[in-house]
C-alpha positions as CSV (number, residue, x, y, z in Angstrom):
1,M,-9.8,11.6,29.4
2,P,-10.1,8.9,27.0
3,K,-7.3,6.1,27.8
4,T,-5.1,5.2,25.5
5,K,-4.3,2.1,23.7
6,S,-1.7,0.2,21.3
7,A,-2.8,-1.9,18.7
8,Y,-0.6,-4.0,16.3
9,V,-1.6,-2.6,12.5
10,C,-0.2,-4.3,8.8
11,S,1.8,-2.0,7.3
12,G,0.3,-4.1,4.3
13,C,-3.4,-3.6,4.4
14,G,-4.3,-2.3,7.5
15,A,-5.8,-4.8,9.3
16,Q,-5.1,-4.3,12.9
17,S,-4.6,-7.1,15.5
18,P,-4.9,-6.7,19.7
19,R,-1.7,-8.6,19.9
20,W,1.7,-9.3,18.1
21,Q,1.7,-12.3,14.9
22,G,4.5,-13.5,12.8
23,Q,1.7,-13.1,9.4
24,C,-1.3,-10.6,9.3
25,P,-4.0,-12.6,9.4
26,Q,-6.0,-11.0,6.8
27,C,-3.5,-10.5,3.5
28,K,-1.0,-13.2,4.8
29,E,2.2,-11.3,5.1
30,W,4.6,-11.8,7.1
31,N,6.1,-9.3,9.8
32,T,3.9,-6.6,8.4
33,L,1.8,-5.5,12.2
34,V,3.4,-3.3,13.8
35,E,3.0,-1.5,17.4
36,T,0.7,1.8,16.7
37,V,-0.8,4.3,19.3
38,I,-4.8,4.3,19.2
39,E,-7.3,6.3,21.1
40,R,-10.7,5.2,22.1
41,G,-12.8,8.0,20.9
42,A,-16.8,8.4,21.4
43,G,-19.2,5.5,20.6
44,G,-15.9,3.2,21.3
45,V,-14.6,4.1,17.8
46,P,-10.7,4.0,17.4
47,R,-8.9,6.6,16.2
48,R,-5.4,7.6,16.1
49,V,-3.8,9.5,18.8
50,G,-3.3,14.0,17.2
51,V,-6.4,13.7,15.2
52,A,-8.0,16.7,15.7
53,G,-11.6,16.7,16.9
54,A,-12.7,20.1,15.2
55,A,-13.9,20.1,11.8
56,A,-11.9,20.9,8.9
57,R,-11.9,24.4,7.0
58,M,-10.9,24.8,3.7
59,L,-8.6,27.6,2.6
60,K,-8.7,29.8,-0.9
61,L,-4.8,28.5,-1.9
62,A,-5.4,32.7,-3.8
63,A,-6.0,34.3,-0.9
64,L,-3.0,33.1,1.3
65,E,0.2,35.2,1.3
66,A,3.1,33.6,0.9
67,R,6.2,34.8,2.9
68,E,9.8,33.8,2.9
69,E,10.6,31.9,6.2
70,P,13.2,33.6,8.5
71,R,16.3,31.5,9.0
72,I,18.2,30.9,12.5
73,P,21.6,30.8,11.2
74,S,24.0,28.2,13.4
75,G,27.0,29.4,12.6
76,I,28.6,27.1,10.7
77,D,28.6,28.1,7.3
78,E,28.7,24.7,5.2
79,F,25.5,22.9,7.5
80,D,23.8,26.3,6.8
81,R,24.4,25.9,2.6
82,V,23.2,22.5,3.0
83,L,20.0,23.1,5.4
84,G,18.8,26.0,2.3
85,G,20.0,29.0,4.4
86,G,19.8,28.4,8.3
87,L,17.8,26.4,10.3
88,V,13.6,27.6,10.3
89,S,11.5,28.0,13.5
90,G,9.5,24.8,13.8
91,A,11.0,22.8,11.2
92,V,12.2,18.7,12.3
93,V,15.3,17.9,10.5
94,L,16.4,14.4,10.7
95,I,21.0,13.5,9.7
96,G,21.7,10.3,9.9
97,G,25.0,8.9,8.9
98,D,28.0,5.8,9.8
99,P,28.9,5.5,13.8
100,G,31.8,7.9,14.9
101,I,31.2,9.9,11.2
102,G,30.8,13.3,13.8
103,K,27.1,13.8,13.4
104,S,27.3,14.1,17.4
105,T,30.3,16.5,17.2
106,L,28.7,19.3,14.4
107,L,25.9,19.2,16.2
108,L,27.2,20.2,19.8
109,Q,29.4,23.2,18.2
110,A,26.2,24.0,16.5
111,L,24.1,23.9,19.6
112,C,27.2,25.8,21.3
113,K,27.5,28.9,18.5
114,L,23.5,29.3,18.6
115,A,23.8,29.7,22.9
116,Q,26.8,32.3,22.2
117,A,24.2,34.5,20.1
118,D,21.7,34.3,22.8
119,H,19.5,31.6,21.3
120,S,18.0,29.7,23.4
121,V,19.1,25.6,23.1
122,V,18.9,22.2,24.5
123,Y,20.6,19.3,24.0
124,V,18.6,15.9,24.6
125,S,21.3,12.7,24.7
126,G,19.9,9.1,25.1
127,E,22.9,7.5,24.5
128,E,26.1,9.9,26.6
129,S,26.2,10.6,29.8
130,P,26.4,14.2,31.0
131,E,30.1,14.0,32.0
132,Q,30.4,12.4,28.3
133,V,28.8,15.4,26.3
134,A,30.8,17.5,29.1
135,L,34.3,16.0,27.8
136,R,33.6,16.2,24.2
137,A,33.4,20.1,24.8
138,Q,36.4,20.5,26.7
139,R,38.2,18.3,24.0
140,L,36.8,20.0,21.5
141,Q,37.3,23.5,23.2
142,L,34.2,25.0,22.9
143,A,32.3,27.9,25.1
144,P,29.2,26.0,26.0
145,G,27.4,29.1,27.4
146,S,23.5,29.0,27.9
147,L,23.7,25.7,26.6
148,Q,21.2,23.3,28.8
149,L,21.8,19.7,28.8
150,L,19.2,16.8,28.9
151,T,20.1,13.2,28.9
152,E,16.5,11.1,28.9
153,C,15.1,8.7,26.8
154,N,11.6,8.9,28.0
155,L,9.4,10.5,25.4
156,E,6.8,12.1,27.9
157,R,9.7,12.9,30.3
158,I,11.1,15.2,26.9
159,L,8.2,17.0,26.0
160,D,7.6,17.9,29.6
161,V,10.6,19.8,29.7
162,L,10.6,21.1,25.7
163,A,7.0,22.8,26.6
164,E,8.4,24.4,30.0
165,A,12.1,25.4,28.9
166,A,10.2,26.5,25.0
167,P,13.9,26.4,23.4
168,R,14.6,27.9,20.3
169,V,16.3,24.7,19.3
170,A,16.7,21.5,20.2
171,V,19.0,18.1,19.2
172,I,17.5,14.7,20.2
173,D,20.3,12.2,19.8
174,S,19.1,10.0,19.1
175,I,15.6,8.7,18.0
176,Q,16.3,5.7,18.6
177,T,16.9,5.3,22.3
178,L,13.7,6.8,22.9
179,Y,10.5,5.4,24.3
180,S,6.8,5.7,24.9
181,E,4.7,5.0,27.7
182,N,2.3,4.7,25.3
183,L,3.7,1.4,23.6
184,Q,4.9,-2.0,24.3
185,S,7.3,-2.9,22.2
186,A,11.5,-2.0,22.8
187,P,13.5,1.5,22.1
188,G,14.5,2.0,18.4
189,S,11.2,-0.5,16.9
190,V,9.7,0.0,14.2
191,G,6.5,1.3,16.6
192,Q,8.6,3.8,19.0
193,V,10.3,5.5,16.3
194,R,7.4,6.5,14.2
195,E,5.3,7.2,17.0
196,C,8.7,9.1,18.9
197,A,9.1,10.9,15.4
198,A,5.0,11.8,15.6
199,Q,4.8,13.4,19.0
200,L,8.0,15.7,18.5
201,T,7.3,16.7,15.1
202,R,4.0,18.1,16.4
203,H,5.1,19.5,19.2
204,A,7.7,21.8,17.1
205,K,5.3,22.9,14.6
206,Q,2.8,24.4,18.0
207,S,5.8,25.3,20.0
208,G,7.7,26.6,16.8
209,T,10.6,24.8,18.7
210,T,13.4,23.9,15.4
211,L,14.2,20.5,16.2
212,I,17.4,17.9,15.3
213,L,16.9,14.2,14.9
214,V,20.1,12.2,15.0
215,G,19.4,8.6,13.2
216,H,20.9,5.7,13.4
217,V,22.1,3.7,10.2
218,T,21.5,0.3,8.8
219,K,24.5,-2.0,7.3
220,D,23.1,-0.2,3.8
221,G,23.2,3.1,4.4
222,A,19.9,3.6,5.1
223,L,18.0,5.3,7.9
224,A,17.3,2.7,10.9
225,G,13.3,2.1,11.4
226,P,10.3,2.8,9.2
227,R,10.5,4.9,5.9
228,V,7.6,7.1,7.1
229,L,10.1,8.8,10.0
230,E,11.8,10.8,6.5
231,H,8.4,11.7,5.3
232,I,7.5,13.0,8.6
233,V,10.3,15.0,8.4
234,D,10.9,18.5,7.1
235,T,14.5,17.9,6.1
236,V,17.0,15.1,5.5
237,L,20.5,14.9,5.8
238,Y,22.9,12.5,5.3
239,F,26.7,12.5,6.8
240,E,29.3,11.0,4.3
241,G,32.6,10.1,4.7
242,D,35.5,7.3,5.1
243,T,36.6,7.2,9.2
244,H,39.9,6.8,7.5
245,S,39.8,10.2,6.0
246,S,39.5,13.5,7.4
247,F,36.9,14.7,5.2
248,R,33.0,14.5,5.6
249,L,30.5,15.4,3.4
250,I,26.5,16.6,4.0
251,R,24.1,16.0,1.6
252,A,20.5,17.1,2.0
253,F,17.9,14.7,0.1
254,K,14.8,16.5,1.1
255,N,14.2,20.1,2.4
256,R,11.1,21.5,2.2
257,F,12.9,25.3,2.9
258,G,15.3,24.7,0.4
259,A,16.9,23.2,-2.5
260,V,18.0,19.5,-2.5
261,N,21.0,17.5,-3.4
262,E,22.9,20.3,-1.8
263,L,27.0,19.2,-0.4
264,G,28.1,20.8,2.7
265,V,32.2,19.7,2.9
266,F,34.0,19.7,6.5
267,A,36.9,18.5,7.4
268,M,37.7,16.6,10.6
269,T,40.6,18.2,13.2
270,E,41.3,18.3,16.9
271,R,38.6,20.8,17.3
272,G,36.0,19.4,15.7
273,L,34.6,19.9,12.5
274,R,35.3,22.6,10.1
275,G,34.5,24.0,6.5
276,V,36.0,23.7,3.7
277,S,35.7,26.9,1.6
278,N,37.5,25.3,-1.5
279,P,36.4,22.0,-1.5
280,S,37.7,21.5,-5.6
281,A,40.8,21.3,-4.1
282,L,40.0,17.8,-2.1
283,F,39.2,16.3,-5.6
284,L,42.2,17.1,-7.7
285,S,45.1,15.1,-7.9
286,Q,48.5,17.2,-7.5
287,H,50.7,15.6,-10.6
288,D,54.1,17.1,-11.0
289,A,53.8,16.3,-14.9
290,A,50.8,15.1,-16.4
291,V,49.6,11.3,-16.2
292,A,47.7,9.6,-18.4
293,G,44.6,8.0,-18.0
294,S,43.3,11.8,-15.8
295,C,40.5,14.1,-17.0
296,V,39.1,16.6,-14.3
297,L,35.6,17.2,-14.7
298,V,33.0,19.6,-13.5
299,T,30.0,18.4,-11.7
300,Q,27.4,20.4,-9.9
301,E,26.1,19.4,-6.7
302,G,22.8,21.3,-5.8
303,T,23.7,25.5,-6.4
304,R,27.4,24.4,-6.4
305,P,29.8,23.6,-9.3
306,L,32.6,21.4,-8.1
307,L,35.9,19.9,-9.6
308,V,36.8,16.5,-9.6
309,E,39.4,14.3,-10.9
310,I,38.3,11.0,-13.0
311,Q,41.3,8.8,-13.3
312,A,40.5,5.4,-15.7
313,L,43.0,2.3,-15.8
314,V,42.6,0.3,-19.1
315,D,45.3,-2.8,-18.8
316,H,44.8,-6.1,-20.5
317,S,42.7,-8.6,-19.5
318,Q,44.0,-11.9,-18.0
319,S,40.5,-13.8,-18.1
320,P,37.4,-13.9,-20.7
321,N,35.6,-12.2,-18.5
322,P,37.1,-8.7,-18.6
323,R,36.4,-6.3,-15.6
324,R,34.4,-2.9,-15.5
325,L,34.8,-1.5,-11.9
326,T,34.0,1.7,-10.5
327,V,34.3,4.1,-7.8
328,G,32.2,6.8,-7.0
329,L,30.1,6.2,-10.4
330,E,27.7,4.5,-11.7
331,P,28.8,0.9,-12.8
332,M,26.4,0.2,-14.9
333,R,27.4,3.7,-16.9
334,L,31.1,2.0,-17.8
335,A,29.8,-0.5,-19.6
336,M,27.5,2.1,-21.7
337,L,30.2,3.9,-22.5
338,L,32.5,1.7,-23.8
339,A,30.0,-0.4,-25.9
340,V,29.2,3.7,-27.5
341,M,33.1,4.3,-27.4
342,H,32.8,1.3,-29.5
343,R,30.7,1.5,-31.8
344,H,31.4,5.7,-33.0
345,A,34.6,5.9,-32.3
346,G,36.4,2.3,-33.4
347,I,38.1,1.8,-30.5
348,V,37.8,-1.3,-28.4
349,C,38.2,-2.4,-25.2
350,F,36.5,-5.8,-24.9
351,D,39.4,-7.4,-24.2
352,Q,40.7,-4.6,-21.3
353,D,40.0,-4.5,-17.8
354,V,39.0,-1.0,-16.6
355,F,39.0,0.1,-13.6
356,V,37.3,4.3,-13.2
357,N,37.4,6.3,-10.1
358,A,36.5,9.5,-8.7
359,V,39.6,10.9,-6.7
360,G,38.5,12.2,-3.0
361,G,36.0,9.7,-1.9
362,V,33.1,12.3,-3.6
363,K,30.4,10.0,-4.9
364,V,29.5,11.5,-8.6
365,A,25.6,10.2,-10.1
366,E,24.8,12.9,-12.7
367,P,25.2,11.7,-16.6
368,A,27.3,14.7,-16.8
369,A,30.2,12.5,-16.0
370,D,30.1,10.7,-19.3
371,L,32.4,12.8,-21.1
372,A,35.3,13.0,-18.6
373,I,35.0,9.1,-17.7
374,L,35.4,8.3,-21.9
375,L,38.7,10.8,-22.4
376,A,39.9,9.1,-18.7
377,V,39.2,5.9,-20.4
378,V,40.8,6.6,-23.9
379,S,43.8,8.2,-22.2
380,S,44.8,5.6,-20.6
381,L,44.0,2.9,-23.3
382,R,46.5,4.7,-25.5
383,D,49.1,6.0,-22.6
384,R,49.2,9.5,-23.7
385,P,47.8,12.3,-21.1
386,L,45.2,14.9,-21.8
387,P,46.1,18.1,-22.0
388,R,47.3,20.4,-19.1
389,G,44.9,22.4,-17.8
390,L,41.8,20.6,-19.6
391,A,38.2,20.3,-17.6
392,V,35.1,19.0,-19.3
393,F,31.8,17.8,-19.0
394,G,28.4,16.6,-20.9
395,E,26.1,13.5,-21.1
396,I,26.7,10.4,-24.2
397,G,23.9,9.4,-25.7
398,L,23.9,5.8,-27.1
399,A,23.6,7.6,-30.5
400,G,27.1,9.2,-29.6
401,E,25.8,12.6,-29.0
402,I,26.6,14.6,-26.4
403,R,23.7,15.9,-24.8
404,P,24.4,19.5,-22.8
405,A,24.1,19.6,-19.0
406,P,22.6,21.9,-16.3
407,R,24.0,25.4,-15.3
408,G,26.8,25.2,-18.0
409,Q,27.8,29.0,-17.4
410,E,28.6,28.2,-13.5
411,R,30.5,25.4,-13.4
412,L,32.4,27.3,-16.6
413,K,33.3,29.8,-14.0
414,E,34.0,27.8,-11.4
415,A,36.8,25.9,-13.7
416,A,38.0,29.4,-15.1
417,K,38.8,30.8,-11.3
418,L,41.2,27.7,-10.9
419,G,43.4,28.2,-13.3
420,F,41.5,26.1,-16.0
421,K,42.9,27.4,-19.6
422,T,40.5,24.9,-21.7
423,A,37.3,23.1,-21.6
424,I,35.6,21.2,-24.1
425,V,31.7,21.3,-23.6
426,P,28.3,20.3,-25.0
427,H,27.8,22.6,-27.8
428,A,25.0,24.0,-26.6
429,N,26.6,25.1,-23.0
430,V,29.1,27.5,-25.0
431,T,28.3,30.7,-23.5
432,R,27.2,33.7,-25.7
433,H,29.9,36.2,-24.0
434,A,33.4,34.9,-23.9
435,I,34.3,34.0,-19.9
436,H,38.2,35.7,-19.3
437,G,40.8,33.3,-18.4
438,I,39.2,29.9,-20.7
439,D,39.0,28.5,-24.3
440,I,36.0,26.8,-24.2
441,H,35.2,24.4,-27.1
442,G,32.0,23.3,-27.8
443,V,31.4,19.4,-29.4
444,E,28.3,17.7,-30.7
445,R,29.7,14.1,-31.0
446,I,32.4,11.8,-29.0
447,E,34.4,11.4,-32.3
448,Q,34.6,15.3,-32.3
449,A,35.8,15.7,-28.9
450,L,38.6,13.1,-29.5
451,Q,39.5,15.2,-32.1
452,V,39.6,18.2,-30.8
453,V,41.6,16.6,-27.9
454,R,44.2,16.4,-30.3
455,E,44.6,19.2,-31.9
456,I,44.8,20.7,-28.0
457,G,47.7,18.4,-27.4
458,Q,49.0,19.3,-31.0
459,G,48.7,22.9,-30.2
C-alpha cells in the first residue's frame, strides 16, 4: 500500500512546501499554504488521494437516459420543500447557521421521523455527549425508534462505522469538529475541513448514503472553512432567524436536485421546530386602522409567493446629511428610488430621513420590491395611508418605467387567496383572464402608479 503523506500547497499558485510558512516561497502571498493529503504513486510522483488509477472512459450524452431521482421524505414538509421534494440517495447536504438557531434540533426531529418510517439512520455527534442528545430528544418528546447514535470526531473511525452500518441517512454534527489522522493540523482548520468533507462525499457517492453535514458560520454569517466546501456538496442550506424571535427561515442557495432560493418557514416551540403552513401571516402586521407608510409587497421566494409588509418612516432631518436606512432590503436601491421619485414624480426627500423596514425579519433581495418601497415612502411623506386591501409589486427603472416581475400570476393568486381586493402591478403582468376577488391595475410608469393610488383612495 502506498504511504499517505501530507504537504502544504499554496491556494494561489499551487506550489508545494514540506512545512507550513507564513509566505508562499513562489508567489510571495501570505497565509495561502494549506495542508493537503498527497499520495506517492509509482515512480515517486505525488498525486492526490482518491484519483482513480484506471483509464477514464468517455460517454455520449445522447446515449444516456435521464431519470428522476427518487426522494426520501424527511417527514417535515417545510424541510422537504427546501430540499426540492426530499432527500436523495448519495446526496451530500450542508446546512449552516448561527449557534443556537436550531440546526441540531431540526435534524434530530427529521432523523426520528425517518427512523419511525423504518429507514436506517445514524446521528454522528462530535460536539455533544450521548446523554446530551438523549436529553434533547426527551425534552422534545421525540420517539427515536431505531435511530443509532455515534459520538466520534475521528474521520477514519466514522467512515468504518458508516461502511459497516450502511445507513440510509447519516448526519454529521459538525464537519468542523472532525479530523483526519493523515493531517497534523487541528480540527476545524482549512485542510482538515476540506479533507474530511472530500472523504465523506466520496463515501456517500459510493455507498448511496445520504449525508447531512452541519457547518459552523463566521461572525459575518458565511460558512466557516474553505469555500471549496460549498462546491463539494450537492446542496447548501442556510438557517436564518433572530434568536430573540420564535421564527426560523431555511434558504437553499445551491441545490443540484432541486430549485434554489426556496424558503422554508418554521416556528420554534417547546416541542421543537414546527412548519408554518401560511408564512405570509408572519410578515403582515395587524392594524386596527389604516396607517401611513405601510404597503404590502407580493414577493417570490423560489416557487413560493409571500406577502410581506413594507414599512417606511420619513421624518425631517436634523443633520445636513439625511440618513437612508433599510432593514431586510437592499440599501443602495433606496437612494436610487428616491432619486427616480424626485426626477420623474416631482417628490423630493433631500431634507428628510428615510427608514424602510421589511416586517418579520425577512430579507427581500429581488428588485420587484421597488414599487412597494416607493409607495410606502410617499405614504409616510404625505402622512396618508394607502387604500386597505392593496397589494403591489414591480421593478422601477432609472427612466421611471415599471418593469414586469416573474411569476406574476402566482403572486396575484396568492394575494387574492389572502383576501386582498386590489393590486397595482406592471402592465405586462396583467393576466388575460380575471382572477376572482381581486381588481388588477396595470401601470407602466411611477406617475401612473401614484395616480391609480389616488383614484382608488377617492373611490
